[in-house]
N, C-alpha and C positions, 0 to 999 in steps of 0.2 A: 511444280515442277512432283515427278511421280518415284515410288518406290523408295521413299523415305526409309531412314532409321533412327529410331533414335536411343538415347543412353542418358541414364541418372546424373543429373548435376552435383558434383562434388564440391564441397565447402571451400569455398577461397580463404586462406588465412591472407594474414598482412604481410606474411613474409615471401609471399608471391607476388606482391607490387613490384612492377619495374624501376628501376633507378631511373633517373632524368638522362643519363648518359644513352642507356638502353632504349629508351621512348625516342628520343631524337634522333638515334641511328635506325630505327623501325620507320620514322615517319620520312626521313630519307631517301628510303627503298621502297614508300609505296604501304608500307603496314602499318594498319591503324591501331593506335593505343587503347582506344576506346569505341563504343557504338550504342547507340541510340535504341531500345525496345519500344518505346514510346518518346512522345515529344518532350517528356518532362521529366525524363529520366534517362541519365546516362551512365554505363559500366564501364569500367576501366578492364583492356585487356591484363591479361595475367603477365609476369613474364616469362614464366614456361611460354604460352601460348607465342610470345614475340620471338622468344628465342628459337623454337622449332621452328615458326615461318622461317625469321631469316635464314637459317641453317637450309632450308627447302632451297632459297637464293644462294646458295654457297657463300653464304658471310657468318663466322666464326663470333657466335656474342655468348659462346658458354662458360667463360669468366670475365670479371670485369676489367682485366688486363687485354683480354682479346676484343672486348666491346669498345675499350680506348682506341685498339689500336685501327679497327675496323671505321670507325667513326672518323680519326682525323684522316684515314687514307680518302672516302665515300666524300668528306668535305672538299679535298685536295684537289679530287677528279670532277666533283662539279664546277669548282671553282676555274681549272685549269683545261676544263672541257670547251673545245670550238664549236662542237654540233652535237647534239641531241643525235641517237643513232637512227630517228625517225621525226621527219619537219613535215606539219601539214601545210599548206596553202589553198587557202579556198577564196573561190572566187569574190567579188565585192570588200575583202579585208585588204587593209594594207600591205603593202608590198613587205614582206617580212625582212629584217636585220637585224640576224642574232646579237645579243650583246656581249659576247664574248671576243665577237670578232671584233678587232682592231680596225681603223679608218687604213682604206687603202687595200683591202684584202678582197683578191680575186675568187671570184666564184665561178663555177663550170656545172653547166647541167649538162648530161649525157639524157636522153627523154628515151621511155619505153620504146618509142619510134624510130630510135636511130639516130636523132637530129641532135645539135651539138647548141647549147645556148651561154652566152657569157654575161657576165656584170660585176661591175665593182661595189663591196661594199652592203646591198642589199639584193633580196631577191626581183626577179621581174613581177610583177603580176599574176594570180592565178590565171585573168584573163588574156595574157600572154604566151601561155604554156598548155599545150594538149593534157587533157584527163589521163591519167595513170600514173605509176609508181616508178620515179623517174631516179637517177643515181647525182649527187650533189658532192662536189668535191670543192674545198676551200684550199686556198692557197694565202697566207697572211705574209706580210712585209718581208719577217724576219723569216719565210721559210719555214713555218709550221703548215701544215696540210691533215685535213680530216676529210671524212668522207662519211655521208648520211642519206640516207632513202626519203626521198621527198614524193610527198602524197600529193597530186592535183585531185580533186574532187569537184563535181558540181555542189553548189552548197544546199541542194535539197533535193529529193526526189519529188518528182510531180505530183500532184494531188489529183486523186481520182476525179473526171470531171461531173460523173453521173453516180448514184447511188445504184449497189448492186445486191444483191440476194443471191444466198447459194446454200448449200447442202454441207455437212459436216459429217463424218462418217470415219469409223477405223475400219481400214482397208480386209484387215484378215476376217473382220465378222460378216463382210455382204458378200454370202454366196450365191452362185447364181445357177442355173440348172448345168454349166457347164465347169464348175469350180473342183479342184483337186481336193475338198474337204477345207478349205477355207478362201478369201475374197480372193482375188488377182487384179495382175496390171489389165488382164482382159475386162475382167469384171468392172475396173476403174474405168476405160474406154467406153463400156458400155452405157455407165450411169450418168459419163458426162455428156455422149451422146444423146441420151433420152433426156437429162434436167434440162440440155440447152437447148434443145428443139422441143422437146413437148412442154418445157415448164417456164424458158425464159429463161432460168438461172445463169447468173453470171460467173458462178465458180463453184467447184467441189474442194473440200478440205479436207484432207487425211493426216492421218497418224505419221511418224517417221517412219520412212520405209530404210533406214540404215541396212546395212549387213550388223547380222547377229552375232553372237559368239558361240561357237557350237559347242554342246554338249549334252548331258543326259539325264535328266531333261535341259534343253535351250532355254535361260532364263527367255520368258515371253516379253518381258518388256519393252518395249519400244525404245526407251528410255534410258536405256544402257548397252549401246549397241558397243561390238567391237570396231566399226568405222563407221563416220558421218561422212569421208570421201565419197565411199562407195557402198551401192543400194545393195538387197538382198534378193538373190536370187530366187528365193522361196515365191517371191511375186509373181514369176513367171507365170505364162500363159503359154503353157509347153507346148500346146496344138498350133502357135500363134508363132513358131520359130520355124521359117520356111524350112529347111534341113528334117523337121520332124517328119513331112510327106514322104520323105524319101528313104526313112530308116529300112534297110534289107530285112529285120526280121519280123516278119506282120504275126508271129506266134507272140514274142515278149512283147511287142506294141498291143496287143491284143490283151495279154494278162496285167500289163499297167493298165490301160484304160479301164479295166473291170477294176482293178485295185482302186483308183481313183476313184471310182461310182461307189465303191464300199465308203470309202473314207468321206465323203459327201451325203451318203444315204446315213450314216452313222450320225452326223451333226443335226441333219435337216430332218430324220424322222425318226430317229432312236433316243433323241435327246441328249448325245454324247457332247461331250467337252470339244473345241477344236485341236486336234493334236497336230502342232505344227512339227514335232520331230518326224512323225509317221507320215508329214504330207512333201517333207523335204525329201523323206528317205526313197519315197516313189518318184521325185521329180530330179532327183538326183538319178537314179537309176534311167530315166529316160534322157536325160540330158548325157550321159555317158554313151548313148546308142547314139544320138543326135551329134555328138562329137566325130563320128565314126565315117560321118556323111561329109564328103569333100565339099568346101565352101567353092562356091561361082567365081569366077573372075574379079565380079562387082563386089561381092560380099566380102571377099579375101581384101579387094582394094580397101573397102571400108573397115574392116577389123586393124588392117597395117595402121590405118591412119586411126584408130582408135588410141592403138598401142603406143603410138608416137604422140599424140595429143596428152597423154594421161603419164607416159615416162616411168621414171623411180617409181613416184607414189602407186602407182599399178602394179610394179613388178614385186616392190614391198608388200602390199596386201597380197597377191598370190601367192608369195614365197610364206606370209605367214600360214595363210591358210593352207598350204602343203605340207609345211611343219607342223600345223595342227593336227592333220591327220596320222601321222605318224607317231609325235610326241603328245600331243591333248592338248588343250586350249589356252591352259596359263603358261605362257612365257617363262613367266619366273623360275618356273620346275623343270625347262627343257636343259639338257646338256649347257654348260660352261659357256661355251663358244658362240653357241647359235641364241644365248641372249640377247648380244651384239648384231645389229642388222647387218652393218659392216665390218664383221668380221671374216678372215678367211673360213673358216669354220662355214659361216653362213654360204658364203659365195659359192663354197664346193658342194654343199646341201642343194644348192638352188640348180646347179648345174645336174645333180644326180638325180632332182625331182623334177626337170625340167618339164617332162609331160605331164606330171601335174599342176606347175605354174601356170603352164598353157590353159590347162583347163579351167583353172580359175579365174584365168585374164579373160577366155572366152566369155565365162557366164557373167563376169561385168560387162562388156559391152552388149551381149544380148539382153540384160535388165537394162541397159543405159537405153538399147534401143526401142525396148516397149515402152518406157515410161516418155521419151520423146514423143512415140507413138500416141501414147492416152493427152499429152498436151495439145498436140497437133491435132488430133479427135474433137478436144476441147471449144480449141479456136474455130474450128469447121463447123462447128455445132452453135455460133454466134456469143458465146461466150468472150466477154473482155478481158478478164482475166486468165479462166482457165484452171489449169490443177495449183489450187497452194499446199505446197510443202512445208514438212514441221520440222525444223532444227534442233534437236537433244540440244541438253546443257553440255553435256560431255561424255563421256567413251569408258566403257567398261576398263577395268584396270588389267584384266587378261588379254585384251585383245587385240587386235591389228594394228591400228592406230599407237596406243600406249608403245608397244613394242617399235613400230617403226620409225617413231618420233618421239624417243623418249629423252631431247635434249631440249625437248619443248615441256615437259611433263615436268609439274612441282614431286619430287621425290618425296614419297611419304606424306601424302596429305591430300585429303579427301574435300570436295566440294560439298557443301551444307548449307545449312540455316540458323541464324542464333537462337536462342531462347527468345519470345515472346508472349503476348497475350493470349495465343491461341497453342502454343507449344510450349510449357516451360521447361521442358528439356533439351531443346535445340532439335535438329535433324544431319544427320549424315548420310549423304545422297550415293557414296561408295563412288566417287567418279575423278580420277586426278586431274588437278586443275593445269590450266596451260600457265606457264611463267612469263609474266608480262614481260619481263628484260629480255629473255632471249626472242618473243616476237618482234617487239621493238628492233634487236639487233637487225632481224632477219627481214625487216621491213613488212611484218606479218606474212610471211611467204606461205606458210598453213593455212592461215585464216583465208589467204584470198584465193588460194585453192581450192579451199573447200566451198567457198560462195562459189566460185566461178563453175566447181562442177554442178553444184546444186541447180543455180540458176539456169543454168543448159534445157533442162525442163522444167523449170517452174515458172508459172505464170505470176504467182507470188510465192514468198516465204514467211512461215510464221518463226519466230523465233523462242523460243522455251526459255522461260526468266530472263527475259534481256535485260534486265539490270545487272545482269554477269557482262555487259558489255563495258559497265563502270567499275563494279568492284565484285568481287565472292568472299563468301566464308569459305577460309580455310580450318579445316578440322585436320590434326595431328594423328595419324593411323597409332592406334590403341589409346585414344584418350577421348574423352565425351567431346559432344557437338558444344559444349558450353565450355572447354577449353579450348575454340577456336580465334578465329580473329578475321577481319576485313582484308584483305591485300588490292590495293587499287590497281588498275589496269589504264591505258590511254585511251580514253573513251573518245577524244579529239579524233585520236588515229582511228580505234574499231570504226566511229561510226562515218569515218571520210572514207573506208575502204569498205565499209558496206555498202553505202551511195554509190562508190563507182563503178562496183559490180552489178549492183542492181538497176544505175542507171543505162549500162552498158546492155542489159539482159530487157531492158523496158519491162522491169517487173518491180510489184508491188511488194512493200515488206509491213508486215505484222510485228510488233511486240508485245509477248504474252507478257504484262506487266501487274498482274493478280497480286493481291496481298501487300507485305510492309514494301513501300517505295522510300526511297532516299530523296531527301527535296531537291528539287532541279530538273531530277532523270526526267522524268515525263515531257518538262519543257523543251529539255536538248532534244528528245526524241521526236517530239512534235516539232520542232525547228529545223530538222534534217527531212522533213516528209514521212515518219516513219509512225504508221498506226498503231495505236494501244487495244487493247482488250476490254471490254467493258461486260460483264455479266449482271443480268437483270437484278437477280437478289443481291449482289452485294452494293448495288449501287445506292446508296443510301445517305443522309445527310449527316454524316458522321462528325462533322464539326457542328452541327446544330441540335436539332432534335432528333436525330437518329433515324427517322423517317423514311421513308421511299422517294427518292428522287423524282420529280415530274420530269416527264419524257424531254418538255425543250431546255431543259438544265444540263440535260446530258452534253458529253462534249461530240464533238464533229467526226474528228479524227480517228477514228474507231472501228472495231468489228464488234459489234453488238451479239452478243447469243441470251437463249435462256438459259444453256446449262454446256459443260464441258465432260469431257471425257472419264475427269477425275471427280464430277460433282454428281447428284442424284438426279436420274432423268426427270423431265418437268412432269410428269403422270404422277411419279411417287414421292415427288415433293409436296404437289398438291394434296395428296392423299396420308402423308404422312407415313408411307410406306419406308423412307428411306430409314424412321428414326428406328420403326420396328426389324430393321434390317440390321444396322449395327448392335441393337439391343440383343440379338440372337443371336450377334459373335462376339459377345460381351467388349464392346467398343466404347460403351458409352461409361463416361465418368461422372455422371448425377444420376440420378436416381429416372427410370423412366419416364415417371407423370411429369416430372420438372421439363425433362425432355419434351415428352408431346406436347406438353402447354405452349412451351417456348417458341418449336416450330410451327403450333397450329397459330400464336399469336403474328409471328413473321409470315405466315402464308395470308393470314388473314388482313393485314394491312395493305398489301399486297391486290389483294382481290377486291379489299374495299376501293383503292385509287382505282383499279381497272374499271370498277360498275362505275362510280362518281364521273369517269371520262367517257361512258357510254360505249366501253370498247366490249361488252361481253352480249354481244348482242348476235343473230342470225347463225345461219348456218350457209354451206356455198356448194355448186354442183351438184345441188338436188340431194344431196346425201345429208340425211337427220342425225345432229349429231346429240351424242349427250352430253350431260352436264359437263362432265370432265373433259370433252373433246371442246367443247364451245370455250373453257376457260384457258386451254392451252392456245386455241386461235387468240382469244385475247390478249394473253402474252406477248404472241407475236404483232397483234396489233399496235400494241405498246409499241413495239421495238421500232416498228415503222413510224410512231409519233416522235421517234426522237430527230437529231440530225445527222443521227451515226451513218457512215459513207458505206458501211458494207452491215448487211444483216444476214444473218445465219441461224439455218436450221438445224438441229441437231437428227438425223437422220431418223434414230430410234423414235424421236418425240413425235413422229409424223405417223406410227403406229402404235403409239400407246405403251413400247416397250418399259417396262417396270426398272429394269436391274442396271446399275451402274456398268460400265467397261473394266473401270477399276476404282478399288476400295482403297484408297489411304490409309495406312495402318497395318493392313493385313498383307499377309504372303499366304501360308496354307491353306487358311480360312475361308477363304473368298476364291472361286476360280477369276482373276484378273486377266487382262488381254486375252482371254478364252472362251468368250459367249460371241455365240452369233446373233446378229438382230432378231427380235423376236415379235409376236403383236402383245396385248395388252394379258393374255393368258397364258404368257409363256412360250408358245407355238414358235419356233422358228420359221423364220419367211426367207424366200427367195427374191433375188432383185427382182425377177420376173411377178411376183406376187406383190412386190413393194411399189413396184409403176402401178401395176392394176389397183391398187388400193383406193377406196373411196375416201377413207381417212387421212390417206397421205394427200391424195388430189385436194382435199377439201383445207389441208393448210397452205400448202401450197398457193389455192388459190386465193388465201389473204394476202399473199404479197403480190401475186400478180395483178391484183385487184388497186393495190396501191402504187404500184409501178404503171399502168395505165393511168391511173388520174391523174400522175406527175411526169407522165411521157410525154 
């Protein structure tokens, strides 16, 4: 996870330990009373943490009397409840017979498809029901009734039958000679076509392309979006919008194209950082002109279909965008009536701003169309997977989703991470968490619709911090991350819906499961066909001697890579430059020499293993590799020795880029999310130059050679 914030840990006194009743109440609502930062240590959650987490779930635990009353009410509710709000039915499992249902209870199922089924005492088996989220109604012999959402999903996603290799890239960093100052969806299609046809790649993985919160400046992190449901139009290739060719103001078009050229030149030739706000200002001006061009009948029909398909969610998103143009992006500072998306004031404002609402609806449609085109190009280029999209763990509290879906978010809470061996102060990511109770009551509707929207144009979906499907660390606003606690989600339901929507789309799912993972989580994900994420430098025998794991001992169900956007490039790690960078920014917590020695020892152990396995040999494609290039090739030969089903090359590694795209723990000190891909000397490179790079081709040839050998 990225963009984390830390705070000092306060001392916990015995007076803040929870009572037995408070602990019991918390457990009944899925709020953890303790956590384990390591296998041999358990830390109790404070009474403050439990009280505030319960308050965010509308449970009053402020006094002993209120705790007693809430506890009695919760126990009575669970005792008398006929059905939980959502029930999961899995093929191959025994037909469900809810324990609270008395003999003779009638069950009525209305399926997603409009059919009805009836049963007595127990549900039909999942094999007798179509996949989907259905409505279940039960009626007991004494006349009591209850309804629930019934999730029927395949038992697991299919396992990819053959290994595929591909490229990993932050799209904004991939500029071509046609970009408007940052990489766009035209560049993504071009990269996918080249990688699939010329390199034999099976996929291209990109950063989250979610809509950002507009600002001055806009937060550049793709992991703190305004909306995860709708993409950001800043990624549009304006020239690929059909109506752009028919704009009737050639002078303004010429001026905009010249402006785009200056933005591109500033990054590629003058060494300036990517200026997302300047790019969007130019694109928005162009898209305002595009909107004046009438849609043809076919395009109009497609747009109307999109409006109908996305419905209320799109109207809410576009309304927030229109209101943000008038009142700023923090909806909590808007006039009181506009803070509620369902208020009469908001309805009136929507009518007054309908022209702007329609503009933002159209931007969402255009972006969705180009995303779909990129996936089609990838598949037509022979990629078995295509574009791998990235789902951020949450949304910005000021943004569109937090405004439109207020009932689903836990007020006054933020997602983060507890203290551990790597960060004694814990982390606060500044993202409001979903309420598990409201999700279950709705049949996980916002989650289902989010997945369905993403899978429309994704060949695979990477889920950031996939452990969040099981539990999230809730940090009360105004408190240190150490004052948080875990809140549990219904992982069985979350996984069932994920498998349901992915299977409908024929998509692969990759879970980012790096770092501390609760026991049983990786096993549960694997059992449902969700791949994990394995990064070479972290794959050590942590339960044994701590040395690098031999390739044959790696798990098969994973995407294996040498690095990620949050880690040093492979070249920087091999040379130790990542330590020097952190030292120059004042980020080291130990003496420089100690950090250098530890980094060199770590790298040395891996290089020794690579040499022992005979992987540090030769060059490819007639390109004379330097020692550094040979070692990077060896790293990727090692990945190919593992049984990993997917192997990824971090695209900047192909040209020796030294700089990380994001340096966790920094904000203004380092240009996170604003760097173009560059060569070993730091010179920005275009997509066209990347495709022609002998160094890039030599690295890819390592993977192609393996594909030919095992093809």
